[in-house]
mmCIF file of the N, C-alpha and C atoms, coordinates in Angstrom:
data_MODEL
# 
_entry.id   MODEL 
# 
loop_
_atom_site.group_PDB 
_atom_site.id 
_atom_site.type_symbol 
_atom_site.label_atom_id 
_atom_site.label_alt_id 
_atom_site.label_comp_id 
_atom_site.label_asym_id 
_atom_site.label_entity_id 
_atom_site.label_seq_id 
_atom_site.pdbx_PDB_ins_code 
_atom_site.Cartn_x 
_atom_site.Cartn_y 
_atom_site.Cartn_z 
_atom_site.occupancy 
_atom_site.B_iso_or_equiv 
_atom_site.pdbx_formal_charge 
_atom_site.auth_seq_id 
_atom_site.auth_comp_id 
_atom_site.auth_asym_id 
_atom_site.auth_atom_id 
_atom_site.pdbx_PDB_model_num 
ATOM 1   N N  . MET A 1 1  ? 37.197 -1.387  -25.078 1.00 0.00 ? 1  MET A N  1 
ATOM 2   C CA . MET A 1 1  ? 37.267 -1.212  -23.464 1.00 0.00 ? 1  MET A CA 1 
ATOM 3   C C  . MET A 1 1  ? 38.731 -0.769  -23.147 1.00 0.00 ? 1  MET A C  1 
ATOM 4   N N  . LEU A 1 2  ? 39.174 -1.611  -23.628 1.00 0.00 ? 2  LEU A N  1 
ATOM 5   C CA . LEU A 1 2  ? 41.101 -2.120  -23.061 1.00 0.00 ? 2  LEU A CA 1 
ATOM 6   C C  . LEU A 1 2  ? 41.462 -0.293  -22.840 1.00 0.00 ? 2  LEU A C  1 
ATOM 7   N N  . HIS A 1 3  ? 41.375 0.201   -24.440 1.00 0.00 ? 3  HIS A N  1 
ATOM 8   C CA . HIS A 1 3  ? 42.023 1.070   -24.426 1.00 0.00 ? 3  HIS A CA 1 
ATOM 9   C C  . HIS A 1 3  ? 41.332 2.107   -23.479 1.00 0.00 ? 3  HIS A C  1 
ATOM 10  N N  . ALA A 1 4  ? 40.254 2.436   -22.965 1.00 0.00 ? 4  ALA A N  1 
ATOM 11  C CA . ALA A 1 4  ? 39.224 3.282   -22.493 1.00 0.00 ? 4  ALA A CA 1 
ATOM 12  C C  . ALA A 1 4  ? 40.010 2.654   -20.987 1.00 0.00 ? 4  ALA A C  1 
ATOM 13  N N  . THR A 1 5  ? 39.693 1.847   -20.518 1.00 0.00 ? 5  THR A N  1 
ATOM 14  C CA . THR A 1 5  ? 40.243 1.639   -19.215 1.00 0.00 ? 5  THR A CA 1 
ATOM 15  C C  . THR A 1 5  ? 41.632 1.974   -18.859 1.00 0.00 ? 5  THR A C  1 
ATOM 16  N N  . LEU A 1 6  ? 42.630 1.744   -19.834 1.00 0.00 ? 6  LEU A N  1 
ATOM 17  C CA . LEU A 1 6  ? 44.050 1.736   -19.813 1.00 0.00 ? 6  LEU A CA 1 
ATOM 18  C C  . LEU A 1 6  ? 44.574 3.089   -19.255 1.00 0.00 ? 6  LEU A C  1 
ATOM 19  N N  . PHE A 1 7  ? 44.298 4.367   -19.233 1.00 0.00 ? 7  PHE A N  1 
ATOM 20  C CA . PHE A 1 7  ? 44.258 5.583   -19.212 1.00 0.00 ? 7  PHE A CA 1 
ATOM 21  C C  . PHE A 1 7  ? 44.064 5.268   -17.587 1.00 0.00 ? 7  PHE A C  1 
ATOM 22  N N  . ALA A 1 8  ? 43.100 4.837   -17.090 1.00 0.00 ? 8  ALA A N  1 
ATOM 23  C CA . ALA A 1 8  ? 42.525 4.820   -15.641 1.00 0.00 ? 8  ALA A CA 1 
ATOM 24  C C  . ALA A 1 8  ? 43.461 4.022   -15.420 1.00 0.00 ? 8  ALA A C  1 
ATOM 25  N N  . SER A 1 9  ? 44.301 2.889   -15.198 1.00 0.00 ? 9  SER A N  1 
ATOM 26  C CA . SER A 1 9  ? 44.386 1.861   -14.860 1.00 0.00 ? 9  SER A CA 1 
ATOM 27  C C  . SER A 1 9  ? 45.631 2.365   -13.970 1.00 0.00 ? 9  SER A C  1 
ATOM 28  N N  . LEU A 1 10 ? 46.154 1.394   -13.128 1.00 0.00 ? 10 LEU A N  1 
ATOM 29  C CA . LEU A 1 10 ? 47.571 1.601   -12.286 1.00 0.00 ? 10 LEU A CA 1 
ATOM 30  C C  . LEU A 1 10 ? 48.409 2.327   -12.901 1.00 0.00 ? 10 LEU A C  1 
ATOM 31  N N  . ILE A 1 11 ? 48.865 1.120   -13.924 1.00 0.00 ? 11 ILE A N  1 
ATOM 32  C CA . ILE A 1 11 ? 50.181 1.089   -14.448 1.00 0.00 ? 11 ILE A CA 1 
ATOM 33  C C  . ILE A 1 11 ? 49.243 2.460   -16.169 1.00 0.00 ? 11 ILE A C  1 
ATOM 34  N N  . SER A 1 12 ? 49.424 3.246   -15.756 1.00 0.00 ? 12 SER A N  1 
ATOM 35  C CA . SER A 1 12 ? 49.157 4.608   -17.021 1.00 0.00 ? 12 SER A CA 1 
ATOM 36  C C  . SER A 1 12 ? 50.083 4.822   -17.690 1.00 0.00 ? 12 SER A C  1 
ATOM 37  N N  . VAL A 1 13 ? 49.846 5.520   -19.164 1.00 0.00 ? 13 VAL A N  1 
ATOM 38  C CA . VAL A 1 13 ? 50.769 5.189   -20.271 1.00 0.00 ? 13 VAL A CA 1 
ATOM 39  C C  . VAL A 1 13 ? 51.728 6.361   -20.117 1.00 0.00 ? 13 VAL A C  1 
ATOM 40  N N  . GLU A 1 14 ? 50.719 6.995   -19.307 1.00 0.00 ? 14 GLU A N  1 
ATOM 41  C CA . GLU A 1 14 ? 52.134 8.470   -18.726 1.00 0.00 ? 14 GLU A CA 1 
ATOM 42  C C  . GLU A 1 14 ? 52.803 8.449   -17.871 1.00 0.00 ? 14 GLU A C  1 
ATOM 43  N N  . GLU A 1 15 ? 52.563 7.390   -16.555 1.00 0.00 ? 15 GLU A N  1 
ATOM 44  C CA . GLU A 1 15 ? 53.301 6.968   -15.910 1.00 0.00 ? 15 GLU A CA 1 
ATOM 45  C C  . GLU A 1 15 ? 54.539 6.323   -16.426 1.00 0.00 ? 15 GLU A C  1 
ATOM 46  N N  . LEU A 1 16 ? 54.089 5.256   -17.515 1.00 0.00 ? 16 LEU A N  1 
ATOM 47  C CA . LEU A 1 16 ? 55.267 4.336   -18.058 1.00 0.00 ? 16 LEU A CA 1 
ATOM 48  C C  . LEU A 1 16 ? 56.180 5.653   -18.781 1.00 0.00 ? 16 LEU A C  1 
ATOM 49  N N  . PHE A 1 17 ? 55.753 6.845   -19.697 1.00 0.00 ? 17 PHE A N  1 
ATOM 50  C CA . PHE A 1 17 ? 56.604 7.298   -19.756 1.00 0.00 ? 17 PHE A CA 1 
ATOM 51  C C  . PHE A 1 17 ? 57.134 8.424   -18.712 1.00 0.00 ? 17 PHE A C  1 
ATOM 52  N N  . ARG A 1 18 ? 57.188 8.685   -18.469 1.00 0.00 ? 18 ARG A N  1 
ATOM 53  C CA . ARG A 1 18 ? 57.863 9.504   -16.736 1.00 0.00 ? 18 ARG A CA 1 
ATOM 54  C C  . ARG A 1 18 ? 58.948 8.849   -16.725 1.00 0.00 ? 18 ARG A C  1 
ATOM 55  N N  . VAL A 1 19 ? 58.313 7.580   -16.078 1.00 0.00 ? 19 VAL A N  1 
ATOM 56  C CA . VAL A 1 19 ? 59.867 6.254   -15.703 1.00 0.00 ? 19 VAL A CA 1 
ATOM 57  C C  . VAL A 1 19 ? 61.043 6.297   -16.936 1.00 0.00 ? 19 VAL A C  1 
ATOM 58  N N  . ALA A 1 20 ? 60.600 6.356   -18.236 1.00 0.00 ? 20 ALA A N  1 
ATOM 59  C CA . ALA A 1 20 ? 61.213 5.828   -18.793 1.00 0.00 ? 20 ALA A CA 1 
ATOM 60  C C  . ALA A 1 20 ? 62.264 7.226   -19.324 1.00 0.00 ? 20 ALA A C  1 
ATOM 61  N N  . GLN A 1 21 ? 61.448 8.758   -19.292 1.00 0.00 ? 21 GLN A N  1 
ATOM 62  C CA . GLN A 1 21 ? 62.227 9.510   -19.200 1.00 0.00 ? 21 GLN A CA 1 
ATOM 63  C C  . GLN A 1 21 ? 62.925 10.059  -18.149 1.00 0.00 ? 21 GLN A C  1 
ATOM 64  N N  . ARG A 1 22 ? 62.750 9.403   -16.604 1.00 0.00 ? 22 ARG A N  1 
ATOM 65  C CA . ARG A 1 22 ? 63.558 9.185   -15.917 1.00 0.00 ? 22 ARG A CA 1 
ATOM 66  C C  . ARG A 1 22 ? 64.969 8.805   -16.000 1.00 0.00 ? 22 ARG A C  1 
ATOM 67  N N  . ILE A 1 23 ? 64.677 7.339   -16.353 1.00 0.00 ? 23 ILE A N  1 
ATOM 68  C CA . ILE A 1 23 ? 65.594 6.667   -17.064 1.00 0.00 ? 23 ILE A CA 1 
ATOM 69  C C  . ILE A 1 23 ? 66.534 7.158   -17.865 1.00 0.00 ? 23 ILE A C  1 
ATOM 70  N N  . ASN A 1 24 ? 66.022 7.936   -18.808 1.00 0.00 ? 24 ASN A N  1 
ATOM 71  C CA . ASN A 1 24 ? 66.980 8.213   -20.044 1.00 0.00 ? 24 ASN A CA 1 
ATOM 72  C C  . ASN A 1 24 ? 67.591 9.355   -19.612 1.00 0.00 ? 24 ASN A C  1 
ATOM 73  N N  . ALA A 1 25 ? 67.289 10.190  -18.353 1.00 0.00 ? 25 ALA A N  1 
ATOM 74  C CA . ALA A 1 25 ? 67.920 11.680  -18.084 1.00 0.00 ? 25 ALA A CA 1 
ATOM 75  C C  . ALA A 1 25 ? 69.377 10.667  -16.930 1.00 0.00 ? 25 ALA A C  1 
ATOM 76  N N  . GLN A 1 26 ? 69.062 9.567   -16.812 1.00 0.00 ? 26 GLN A N  1 
ATOM 77  C CA . GLN A 1 26 ? 70.692 9.007   -15.616 1.00 0.00 ? 26 GLN A CA 1 
ATOM 78  C C  . GLN A 1 26 ? 71.229 7.735   -17.191 1.00 0.00 ? 26 GLN A C  1 
ATOM 79  N N  . ILE A 1 27 ? 70.452 7.288   -17.865 1.00 0.00 ? 27 ILE A N  1 
ATOM 80  C CA . ILE A 1 27 ? 71.505 6.715   -18.927 1.00 0.00 ? 27 ILE A CA 1 
ATOM 81  C C  . ILE A 1 27 ? 71.061 6.986   -20.132 1.00 0.00 ? 27 ILE A C  1 
ATOM 82  N N  . TYR A 1 28 ? 71.422 8.198   -21.186 1.00 0.00 ? 28 TYR A N  1 
ATOM 83  C CA . TYR A 1 28 ? 71.052 8.413   -22.069 1.00 0.00 ? 28 TYR A CA 1 
ATOM 84  C C  . TYR A 1 28 ? 71.009 7.627   -23.276 1.00 0.00 ? 28 TYR A C  1 
ATOM 85  N N  . LYS A 1 29 ? 70.044 6.557   -23.265 1.00 0.00 ? 29 LYS A N  1 
ATOM 86  C CA . LYS A 1 29 ? 69.949 5.519   -24.252 1.00 0.00 ? 29 LYS A CA 1 
ATOM 87  C C  . LYS A 1 29 ? 68.655 5.859   -24.846 1.00 0.00 ? 29 LYS A C  1 
ATOM 88  N N  . PRO A 1 30 ? 68.221 6.620   -25.674 1.00 0.00 ? 30 PRO A N  1 
ATOM 89  C CA . PRO A 1 30 ? 66.944 6.503   -25.837 1.00 0.00 ? 30 PRO A CA 1 
ATOM 90  C C  . PRO A 1 30 ? 66.111 5.829   -26.429 1.00 0.00 ? 30 PRO A C  1 
ATOM 91  N N  . VAL A 1 31 ? 66.772 5.051   -27.570 1.00 0.00 ? 31 VAL A N  1 
ATOM 92  C CA . VAL A 1 31 ? 66.309 4.435   -28.234 1.00 0.00 ? 31 VAL A CA 1 
ATOM 93  C C  . VAL A 1 31 ? 65.939 2.835   -27.547 1.00 0.00 ? 31 VAL A C  1 
ATOM 94  N N  . GLU A 1 32 ? 66.748 2.442   -26.916 1.00 0.00 ? 32 GLU A N  1 
ATOM 95  C CA . GLU A 1 32 ? 66.869 1.233   -26.500 1.00 0.00 ? 32 GLU A CA 1 
ATOM 96  C C  . GLU A 1 32 ? 65.743 1.403   -24.801 1.00 0.00 ? 32 GLU A C  1 
ATOM 97  N N  . ILE A 1 33 ? 65.318 2.714   -24.242 1.00 0.00 ? 33 ILE A N  1 
ATOM 98  C CA . ILE A 1 33 ? 64.714 2.444   -23.243 1.00 0.00 ? 33 ILE A CA 1 
ATOM 99  C C  . ILE A 1 33 ? 62.938 2.523   -23.836 1.00 0.00 ? 33 ILE A C  1 
ATOM 100 N N  . TYR A 1 34 ? 62.835 3.418   -24.802 1.00 0.00 ? 34 TYR A N  1 
ATOM 101 C CA . TYR A 1 34 ? 61.768 3.626   -25.212 1.00 0.00 ? 34 TYR A CA 1 
ATOM 102 C C  . TYR A 1 34 ? 61.436 2.658   -26.492 1.00 0.00 ? 34 TYR A C  1 
ATOM 103 N N  . THR A 1 35 ? 62.450 1.965   -26.784 1.00 0.00 ? 35 THR A N  1 
ATOM 104 C CA . THR A 1 35 ? 62.056 0.462   -27.540 1.00 0.00 ? 35 THR A CA 1 
ATOM 105 C C  . THR A 1 35 ? 61.254 -0.529  -26.305 1.00 0.00 ? 35 THR A C  1 
ATOM 106 N N  . ALA A 1 36 ? 62.372 -0.574  -25.312 1.00 0.00 ? 36 ALA A N  1 
ATOM 107 C CA . ALA A 1 36 ? 62.026 -1.674  -24.422 1.00 0.00 ? 36 ALA A CA 1 
ATOM 108 C C  . ALA A 1 36 ? 60.433 -1.285  -23.542 1.00 0.00 ? 36 ALA A C  1 
ATOM 109 N N  . LEU A 1 37 ? 60.118 0.003   -23.441 1.00 0.00 ? 37 LEU A N  1 
ATOM 110 C CA . LEU A 1 37 ? 58.883 0.380   -23.131 1.00 0.00 ? 37 LEU A CA 1 
ATOM 111 C C  . LEU A 1 37 ? 57.884 0.269   -23.913 1.00 0.00 ? 37 LEU A C  1 
ATOM 112 N N  . GLY A 1 38 ? 58.213 0.403   -25.042 1.00 0.00 ? 38 GLY A N  1 
ATOM 113 C CA . GLY A 1 38 ? 56.906 -0.354  -26.436 1.00 0.00 ? 38 GLY A CA 1 
ATOM 114 C C  . GLY A 1 38 ? 56.950 -2.054  -26.542 1.00 0.00 ? 38 GLY A C  1 
ATOM 115 N N  . VAL A 1 39 ? 58.089 -2.420  -26.023 1.00 0.00 ? 39 VAL A N  1 
ATOM 116 C CA . VAL A 1 39 ? 57.920 -3.966  -26.278 1.00 0.00 ? 39 VAL A CA 1 
ATOM 117 C C  . VAL A 1 39 ? 57.007 -4.424  -24.929 1.00 0.00 ? 39 VAL A C  1 
ATOM 118 N N  . PHE A 1 40 ? 57.353 -3.964  -23.596 1.00 0.00 ? 40 PHE A N  1 
ATOM 119 C CA . PHE A 1 40 ? 56.539 -4.041  -22.218 1.00 0.00 ? 40 PHE A CA 1 
ATOM 120 C C  . PHE A 1 40 ? 55.458 -3.594  -22.403 1.00 0.00 ? 40 PHE A C  1 
ATOM 121 N N  . PHE A 1 41 ? 54.968 -2.668  -23.306 1.00 0.00 ? 41 PHE A N  1 
ATOM 122 C CA . PHE A 1 41 ? 53.154 -2.446  -22.986 1.00 0.00 ? 41 PHE A CA 1 
ATOM 123 C C  . PHE A 1 41 ? 52.865 -3.370  -24.291 1.00 0.00 ? 41 PHE A C  1 
ATOM 124 N N  . LEU A 1 42 ? 53.340 -3.952  -25.483 1.00 0.00 ? 42 LEU A N  1 
ATOM 125 C CA . LEU A 1 42 ? 52.770 -4.876  -25.953 1.00 0.00 ? 42 LEU A CA 1 
ATOM 126 C C  . LEU A 1 42 ? 52.592 -5.765  -25.395 1.00 0.00 ? 42 LEU A C  1 
ATOM 127 N N  . ILE A 1 43 ? 54.004 -6.432  -24.580 1.00 0.00 ? 43 ILE A N  1 
ATOM 128 C CA . ILE A 1 43 ? 53.893 -7.542  -23.742 1.00 0.00 ? 43 ILE A CA 1 
ATOM 129 C C  . ILE A 1 43 ? 52.352 -7.874  -23.130 1.00 0.00 ? 43 ILE A C  1 
ATOM 130 N N  . VAL A 1 44 ? 52.267 -6.408  -22.342 1.00 0.00 ? 44 VAL A N  1 
ATOM 131 C CA . VAL A 1 44 ? 50.666 -6.371  -21.466 1.00 0.00 ? 44 VAL A CA 1 
ATOM 132 C C  . VAL A 1 44 ? 49.445 -6.178  -21.918 1.00 0.00 ? 44 VAL A C  1 
ATOM 133 N N  . CYS A 1 45 ? 49.655 -5.129  -23.284 1.00 0.00 ? 45 CYS A N  1 
ATOM 134 C CA . CYS A 1 45 ? 48.798 -5.263  -23.721 1.00 0.00 ? 45 CYS A CA 1 
ATOM 135 C C  . CYS A 1 45 ? 47.588 -6.434  -25.297 1.00 0.00 ? 45 CYS A C  1 
ATOM 136 N N  . LEU A 1 46 ? 48.619 -6.648  -25.311 1.00 0.00 ? 46 LEU A N  1 
ATOM 137 C CA . LEU A 1 46 ? 48.305 -7.583  -26.613 1.00 0.00 ? 46 LEU A CA 1 
ATOM 138 C C  . LEU A 1 46 ? 47.791 -9.008  -25.805 1.00 0.00 ? 46 LEU A C  1 
ATOM 139 N N  . PRO A 1 47 ? 48.066 -9.618  -25.358 1.00 0.00 ? 47 PRO A N  1 
ATOM 140 C CA . PRO A 1 47 ? 47.431 -10.623 -24.636 1.00 0.00 ? 47 PRO A CA 1 
ATOM 141 C C  . PRO A 1 47 ? 45.861 -10.637 -24.097 1.00 0.00 ? 47 PRO A C  1 
ATOM 142 N N  . ILE A 1 48 ? 45.979 -9.048  -23.171 1.00 0.00 ? 48 ILE A N  1 
ATOM 143 C CA . ILE A 1 48 ? 44.706 -8.816  -22.848 1.00 0.00 ? 48 ILE A CA 1 
ATOM 144 C C  . ILE A 1 48 ? 43.930 -8.633  -24.270 1.00 0.00 ? 48 ILE A C  1 
ATOM 145 N N  . ASN A 1 49 ? 44.176 -8.147  -25.465 1.00 0.00 ? 49 ASN A N  1 
ATOM 146 C CA . ASN A 1 49 ? 43.108 -7.563  -26.380 1.00 0.00 ? 49 ASN A CA 1 
ATOM 147 C C  . ASN A 1 49 ? 42.926 -8.980  -26.786 1.00 0.00 ? 49 ASN A C  1 
ATOM 148 N N  . ILE A 1 50 ? 43.879 -9.895  -27.337 1.00 0.00 ? 50 ILE A N  1 
ATOM 149 C CA . ILE A 1 50 ? 43.652 -11.379 -28.223 1.00 0.00 ? 50 ILE A CA 1 
ATOM 150 C C  . ILE A 1 50 ? 42.168 -11.835 -27.236 1.00 0.00 ? 50 ILE A C  1 
ATOM 151 N N  . PHE A 1 51 ? 42.755 -12.032 -25.591 1.00 0.00 ? 51 PHE A N  1 
ATOM 152 C CA . PHE A 1 51 ? 41.789 -12.658 -24.413 1.00 0.00 ? 51 PHE A CA 1 
ATOM 153 C C  . PHE A 1 51 ? 40.463 -12.097 -24.822 1.00 0.00 ? 51 PHE A C  1 
ATOM 154 N N  . ALA A 1 52 ? 40.071 -10.759 -24.809 1.00 0.00 ? 52 ALA A N  1 
ATOM 155 C CA . ALA A 1 52 ? 38.774 -9.984  -25.186 1.00 0.00 ? 52 ALA A CA 1 
ATOM 156 C C  . ALA A 1 52 ? 38.412 -10.214 -26.325 1.00 0.00 ? 52 ALA A C  1 
ATOM 157 N N  . HIS A 1 53 ? 39.362 -10.178 -27.346 1.00 0.00 ? 53 HIS A N  1 
ATOM 158 C CA . HIS A 1 53 ? 38.437 -10.673 -28.843 1.00 0.00 ? 53 HIS A CA 1 
ATOM 159 C C  . HIS A 1 53 ? 38.150 -12.151 -28.876 1.00 0.00 ? 53 HIS A C  1 
ATOM 160 N N  . TRP A 1 54 ? 38.776 -12.913 -28.298 1.00 0.00 ? 54 TRP A N  1 
ATOM 161 C CA . TRP A 1 54 ? 38.200 -14.351 -28.174 1.00 0.00 ? 54 TRP A CA 1 
ATOM 162 C C  . TRP A 1 54 ? 36.825 -14.471 -27.591 1.00 0.00 ? 54 TRP A C  1 
ATOM 163 N N  . PHE A 1 55 ? 37.055 -13.791 -26.227 1.00 0.00 ? 55 PHE A N  1 
ATOM 164 C CA . PHE A 1 55 ? 35.861 -13.729 -25.361 1.00 0.00 ? 55 PHE A CA 1 
ATOM 165 C C  . PHE A 1 55 ? 34.249 -13.558 -26.400 1.00 0.00 ? 55 PHE A C  1 
ATOM 166 N N  . LYS A 1 56 ? 34.627 -12.373 -27.094 1.00 0.00 ? 56 LYS A N  1 
ATOM 167 C CA . LYS A 1 56 ? 33.734 -11.304 -27.798 1.00 0.00 ? 56 LYS A CA 1 
ATOM 168 C C  . LYS A 1 56 ? 32.963 -12.396 -28.853 1.00 0.00 ? 56 LYS A C  1 
ATOM 169 N N  . LEU A 1 57 ? 34.164 -13.443 -29.741 1.00 0.00 ? 57 LEU A N  1 
ATOM 170 C CA . LEU A 1 57 ? 33.439 -14.249 -30.849 1.00 0.00 ? 57 LEU A CA 1 
ATOM 171 C C  . LEU A 1 57 ? 33.172 -15.227 -29.836 1.00 0.00 ? 57 LEU A C  1 
ATOM 172 N N  . LYS A 1 58 ? 33.068 -15.766 -29.156 1.00 0.00 ? 58 LYS A N  1 
ATOM 173 C CA . LYS A 1 58 ? 32.669 -16.831 -28.425 1.00 0.00 ? 58 LYS A CA 1 
ATOM 174 C C  . LYS A 1 58 ? 31.344 -16.603 -27.724 1.00 0.00 ? 58 LYS A C  1 
ATOM 175 N N  . TYR A 1 59 ? 30.951 -15.266 -27.216 1.00 0.00 ? 59 TYR A N  1 
ATOM 176 C CA . TYR A 1 59 ? 29.763 -15.007 -26.253 1.00 0.00 ? 59 TYR A CA 1 
ATOM 177 C C  . TYR A 1 59 ? 29.206 -14.303 -27.187 1.00 0.00 ? 59 TYR A C  1 
ATOM 178 N N  . THR A 1 60 ? 28.733 -13.532 -28.286 1.00 0.00 ? 60 THR A N  1 
ATOM 179 C CA . THR A 1 60 ? 28.264 -12.429 -28.896 1.00 0.00 ? 60 THR A CA 1 
ATOM 180 C C  . THR A 1 60 ? 27.471 -13.516 -30.293 1.00 0.00 ? 60 THR A C  1 
ATOM 181 N N  . ARG A 1 61 ? 26.545 -13.033 -30.557 1.00 0.00 ? 61 ARG A N  1 
ATOM 182 C CA . ARG A 1 61 ? 25.790 -13.414 -31.464 1.00 0.00 ? 61 ARG A CA 1 
ATOM 183 C C  . ARG A 1 61 ? 26.129 -12.460 -32.825 1.00 0.00 ? 61 ARG A C  1 
ATOM 184 N N  . ASN A 1 62 ? 26.095 -13.543 -34.061 1.00 0.00 ? 62 ASN A N  1 
ATOM 185 C CA . ASN A 1 62 ? 26.538 -13.090 -34.915 1.00 0.00 ? 62 ASN A CA 1 
ATOM 186 C C  . ASN A 1 62 ? 25.280 -12.851 -36.275 1.00 0.00 ? 62 ASN A C  1 
ATOM 187 N N  . LEU A 1 63 ? 25.166 -11.376 -35.750 1.00 0.00 ? 63 LEU A N  1 
ATOM 188 C CA . LEU A 1 63 ? 23.640 -11.245 -36.599 1.00 0.00 ? 63 LEU A CA 1 
ATOM 189 C C  . LEU A 1 63 ? 24.036 -10.604 -38.006 1.00 0.00 ? 63 LEU A C  1 
ATOM 190 N N  . SER A 1 64 ? 24.678 -11.025 -38.604 1.00 0.00 ? 64 SER A N  1 
ATOM 191 C CA . SER A 1 64 ? 25.022 -10.857 -39.816 1.00 0.00 ? 64 SER A CA 1 
ATOM 192 C C  . SER A 1 64 ? 24.298 -12.083 -40.669 1.00 0.00 ? 64 SER A C  1 
ATOM 193 N N  . GLU A 1 65 ? 23.886 -11.655 -42.007 1.00 0.00 ? 65 GLU A N  1 
ATOM 194 C CA . GLU A 1 65 ? 23.208 -12.568 -42.758 1.00 0.00 ? 65 GLU A CA 1 
ATOM 195 C C  . GLU A 1 65 ? 24.192 -13.399 -43.917 1.00 0.00 ? 65 GLU A C  1 
ATOM 196 N N  . ARG A 1 66 ? 24.094 -14.787 -43.748 1.00 0.00 ? 66 ARG A N  1 
ATOM 197 C CA . ARG A 1 66 ? 24.858 -15.063 -44.102 1.00 0.00 ? 66 ARG A CA 1 
ATOM 198 C C  . ARG A 1 66 ? 24.336 -16.010 -45.609 1.00 0.00 ? 66 ARG A C  1 
# 
């Protein structure tokens, strides 16, 4: 669900890449800029994914046979 709502969120991937391209046009260091963008994206998304997975495990039933 996170990935489906991420593109409709206030900080979308397209907007992040547009800002990174503007910064890259001024300071030509694409490796550092896009690496920072990827790290920022992970810092934002990873805790949300972990929290959602924890909620899923805690509040859903396990219907598999044991």
